[in-house]
Biotite code that builds the C-alpha atoms (Angstrom):
import biotite.structure as struc

atoms = struc.array([
    struc.Atom([-33.477, -113.378, -71.063], chain_id="A", res_id=1, res_name="UNK", atom_name="CA", element="C"),
    struc.Atom([-32.865, -109.417, -70.844], chain_id="A", res_id=2, res_name="UNK", atom_name="CA", element="C"),
    struc.Atom([-35.046, -107.102, -67.780], chain_id="A", res_id=3, res_name="UNK", atom_name="CA", element="C"),
    struc.Atom([-37.115, -103.982, -69.238], chain_id="A", res_id=4, res_name="UNK", atom_name="CA", element="C"),
    struc.Atom([-37.435, -101.246, -66.658], chain_id="A", res_id=5, res_name="UNK", atom_name="CA", element="C"),
    struc.Atom([-40.403, -100.082, -65.444], chain_id="A", res_id=6, res_name="UNK", atom_name="CA", element="C"),
    struc.Atom([-41.040, -96.324, -63.933], chain_id="A", res_id=7, res_name="UNK", atom_name="CA", element="C"),
    struc.Atom([-42.185, -96.714, -60.430], chain_id="A", res_id=8, res_name="UNK", atom_name="CA", element="C"),
    struc.Atom([-45.423, -95.213, -61.787], chain_id="A", res_id=9, res_name="UNK", atom_name="CA", element="C"),
    struc.Atom([-46.662, -98.051, -63.805], chain_id="A", res_id=10, res_name="UNK", atom_name="CA", element="C"),
    struc.Atom([-45.057, -100.118, -61.190], chain_id="A", res_id=11, res_name="UNK", atom_name="CA", element="C"),
    struc.Atom([-47.863, -98.782, -58.490], chain_id="A", res_id=12, res_name="UNK", atom_name="CA", element="C"),
    struc.Atom([-50.134, -98.718, -60.542], chain_id="A", res_id=13, res_name="UNK", atom_name="CA", element="C"),
    struc.Atom([-50.043, -101.989, -61.541], chain_id="A", res_id=14, res_name="UNK", atom_name="CA", element="C"),
    struc.Atom([-49.195, -103.479, -57.991], chain_id="A", res_id=15, res_name="UNK", atom_name="CA", element="C"),
    struc.Atom([-52.890, -102.080, -57.536], chain_id="A", res_id=16, res_name="UNK", atom_name="CA", element="C"),
    struc.Atom([-54.852, -103.377, -60.311], chain_id="A", res_id=17, res_name="UNK", atom_name="CA", element="C"),
    struc.Atom([-53.296, -106.594, -59.025], chain_id="A", res_id=18, res_name="UNK", atom_name="CA", element="C"),
    struc.Atom([-54.207, -105.910, -55.905], chain_id="A", res_id=19, res_name="UNK", atom_name="CA", element="C"),
    struc.Atom([-58.144, -104.706, -56.762], chain_id="A", res_id=20, res_name="UNK", atom_name="CA", element="C"),
    struc.Atom([-58.253, -107.901, -58.378], chain_id="A", res_id=21, res_name="UNK", atom_name="CA", element="C"),
    struc.Atom([-58.926, -106.187, -61.914], chain_id="A", res_id=22, res_name="UNK", atom_name="CA", element="C"),
    struc.Atom([-55.944, -108.813, -63.795], chain_id="A", res_id=23, res_name="UNK", atom_name="CA", element="C"),
    struc.Atom([-57.255, -111.494, -62.077], chain_id="A", res_id=24, res_name="UNK", atom_name="CA", element="C"),
    struc.Atom([-57.890, -113.245, -65.762], chain_id="A", res_id=25, res_name="UNK", atom_name="CA", element="C"),
    struc.Atom([-55.028, -113.675, -67.161], chain_id="A", res_id=26, res_name="UNK", atom_name="CA", element="C"),
    struc.Atom([-52.672, -116.651, -66.217], chain_id="A", res_id=27, res_name="UNK", atom_name="CA", element="C"),
    struc.Atom([-49.725, -116.414, -64.074], chain_id="A", res_id=28, res_name="UNK", atom_name="CA", element="C"),
    struc.Atom([-47.609, -117.205, -66.353], chain_id="A", res_id=29, res_name="UNK", atom_name="CA", element="C"),
    struc.Atom([-48.853, -114.784, -68.289], chain_id="A", res_id=30, res_name="UNK", atom_name="CA", element="C"),
    struc.Atom([-46.445, -112.017, -65.071], chain_id="A", res_id=31, res_name="UNK", atom_name="CA", element="C"),
    struc.Atom([-43.702, -113.761, -65.306], chain_id="A", res_id=32, res_name="UNK", atom_name="CA", element="C"),
    struc.Atom([-40.882, -112.094, -66.815], chain_id="A", res_id=33, res_name="UNK", atom_name="CA", element="C"),
    struc.Atom([-42.689, -109.872, -68.331], chain_id="A", res_id=34, res_name="UNK", atom_name="CA", element="C"),
    struc.Atom([-42.552, -105.328, -67.614], chain_id="A", res_id=35, res_name="UNK", atom_name="CA", element="C"),
    struc.Atom([-46.130, -103.052, -67.602], chain_id="A", res_id=36, res_name="UNK", atom_name="CA", element="C"),
    struc.Atom([-49.760, -103.933, -67.285], chain_id="A", res_id=37, res_name="UNK", atom_name="CA", element="C"),
    struc.Atom([-49.727, -103.370, -70.967], chain_id="A", res_id=38, res_name="UNK", atom_name="CA", element="C"),
    struc.Atom([-47.559, -106.584, -71.459], chain_id="A", res_id=39, res_name="UNK", atom_name="CA", element="C"),
    struc.Atom([-49.332, -108.716, -69.664], chain_id="A", res_id=40, res_name="UNK", atom_name="CA", element="C"),
    struc.Atom([-52.396, -108.381, -71.465], chain_id="A", res_id=41, res_name="UNK", atom_name="CA", element="C"),
    struc.Atom([-49.675, -109.333, -74.639], chain_id="A", res_id=42, res_name="UNK", atom_name="CA", element="C"),
    struc.Atom([-48.190, -111.840, -73.089], chain_id="A", res_id=43, res_name="UNK", atom_name="CA", element="C"),
    struc.Atom([-51.934, -113.791, -71.720], chain_id="A", res_id=44, res_name="UNK", atom_name="CA", element="C"),
    struc.Atom([-52.541, -113.474, -75.452], chain_id="A", res_id=45, res_name="UNK", atom_name="CA", element="C"),
    struc.Atom([-49.875, -114.975, -76.801], chain_id="A", res_id=46, res_name="UNK", atom_name="CA", element="C"),
    struc.Atom([-49.970, -117.987, -74.562], chain_id="A", res_id=47, res_name="UNK", atom_name="CA", element="C"),
    struc.Atom([-53.211, -118.216, -75.979], chain_id="A", res_id=48, res_name="UNK", atom_name="CA", element="C"),
    struc.Atom([-52.606, -118.008, -79.502], chain_id="A", res_id=49, res_name="UNK", atom_name="CA", element="C"),
    struc.Atom([-50.239, -120.702, -78.226], chain_id="A", res_id=50, res_name="UNK", atom_name="CA", element="C"),
    struc.Atom([-52.482, -122.425, -76.835], chain_id="A", res_id=51, res_name="UNK", atom_name="CA", element="C"),
    struc.Atom([-55.196, -123.571, -79.854], chain_id="A", res_id=52, res_name="UNK", atom_name="CA", element="C"),
])
């Protein structure tokens, strides 16, 4: 799987959201091999659709 470049500003925004609990509703698998928070949300939706 190819890597994704995430600028430092986005990395810090994502870290803060995770630490503050803003991403608690998303499964751990949605964070694997993705870039930004938007990517996490999209992957979580994809995982949910595949589970149905």
